[in-house]
N, C-alpha and C positions, 0 to 999 in steps of 0.2 A: 392897493398895488397900482402904481402909476406906470402906464405904458408910454414909451416915447413915440414920436411921430411915425417912425418906420414900423414899429410894432403895431401901432393902431391901424395902419393901412396895409398890413400884410407884406411889407417889404423887408421884414427881418424875422428871424426865428429865435432870437435871443431870449425870449420869454416863455418858450414852449419846451415840452419834454415829450419824446417819442416813447410810447409804451408798447411792450410786446404782447402783454396779456391784460386786458384785451387790446388788440391793435388799434391805436388811436394816438393823436397828438393833442396835448392839452397844456394850458398855462400851468406853470409849475405849482401855483397856489391852488389850482382846481384838482390836481391829481388825487391827493389823499381824500378829499370829500367825495369825489366821483367814485373812487374804489370802495369807500365805506358805504355809499348808497347802493352800489352794485352788490356788495356782500349782503346788505340788509334785504335787498330785493330777492336775492337767491334764497335766503332763509324763508321767504314767503312764496317760494316756487316760481319766481320771475327771473328769467335770464336776460338781464338788462345789457344789451349790446350796442356799441357805437356803430352808426352807419356812416356818419361824417363828423369830423371834428375840425381841428385847425385847417384852414385853407389859406394859402398864401395868395398874393396879388395875381400871380401868373395863373394859378388854378381857377380863381374867380373869373379872370378874363377869358379863359378857355370856355367856361360854362356860359358866360354872358354872350360871347361872340357866336358860339354854336347856336344859341337860342335866336340871336338876331338873324343869323343866316338861314334859319329854318332847319338846322341839323338836329336840334333837340325840340321836343314838344313845347309849344306855348300853351298856357292854360288861362282860362278866363277866371273871373272872381270866384266862381263856384268850383273851380278845379277841373273843369271840363276842357278837353283839347280844342284848340282853335286852328283854323287853316290860315296861315300867315299870308297866303296869296292875296294880293290886292291891298294889304295893309301898307300904309305910308310908313316911312322910317319912324316918325314920331309916334304912331300908333303901336309899332313894335316895341319901342322903348317903354311906353306906358304899360303895355301888357307884361313885358318882362319884369318890370319893377313890382308887379303884384306879388311875385314869388321869389325874386332874386335881386340881391343888392348889386349896385355898381361895384366894379373892382375898386378897392381902396376904401369902400364903405361897408363891407360885410362884417357882421359881428363875429363870424368865424375867424377873421384875422386875429382876434384878440386871444384866441385859445381858451376862452371862457365858455364858448358855446359849442354844443354837441347835439347832433341829431341821433335819436335812439330808437330801437325796435326791441321786440321780445324774441330772443333767439329760439326759445322753445316753441314758438308759434310759426317759425319760418320753415315751411315745407322744403324738402330737398329740391334744389334748383330754383326756388322762389327768391326773387330779389325785392326787398321792400321798395315800394314806389314812393313812399312818403306822401301819401294822399290822406286827406281827412277821413275818408270812409274806412281806412284800415284801423283807425283809432277809435271809432264809434262802436256802440253796442252792435255785436254781430261781426265786427271786423277782427282780423287776427291779432291785433294789438290792443283790443279793448281792455283786457285785464291789466296790461302794462299802464295804459293811460289812467285807469282808475287808481292803480297803486301810486303812480307818480303824483296824482292829485292829492292823495292822502299823506304822502311821505316826503316829497322832494324838498320842501322848505326846511325840514330838519337838517338837511345837508347843505343848505345855502343856495339851492337851485330854484328857479322859477321859469315859467313859460312867458317869453316876451311878446309872443304873437298870439293873442287870444280872441281878438274881435274882428268881425267882418266889416267891410266898408272901405274907406279910403286907405291907401297905403298897402302894406304887406298883409296878406291874408292869414287866417288862423293856421298855425303849425303846431299841432299837439305833440309832435315828435321833437321839437326844438327846445332844448333846455339851455339856460344861461346861469352861470355861476355868479351870483350877485356881488360878492366882494371884489371881483375883477371887472365885471360887465358894467356895473353902475358908474364907477369912476371913469371908465373908458367912454361910456355914452355921454357923460358930462363933458369930457374933453372934445368929443366929436361935435357937440352942439354949438 
């Protein structure tokens, strides 16, 4: 599925569909596989819920700018909060890029990428932080993470961010629908 330049950069919504149940916005080609994966997870006692899906350019810019201004928490490579006081603008940009794409360069613009949590493990009033510890053994989403590792590929999904080091840090909650994401990534390269 080929995305045009506006779809690739989050400046158009022509490629996405808004779902009511579960509430999320996905590329039209990713809807059926995601719902099938969600149903399969439910049969195994996992309530696979979207936390974040399609994000347009404006939404990504709001997130980015809030982090730059210090209104949202900045995290280091280990996912620990940082104090932005005293950081140069270049240091802030480098730090933000560890966890957030520049507006126009986010995989969420494609509608193929979705951040997920386990609804049954979310206590009343708890909002998933999307931190690695939540998805490790002992974390509230460890069972989901294991289930995804065993099953997501059958539905065309994979985790694009799995390694520590340079660039974006590991995000076990971030799933990508390969038939849309891989061609989009090639176009962005």
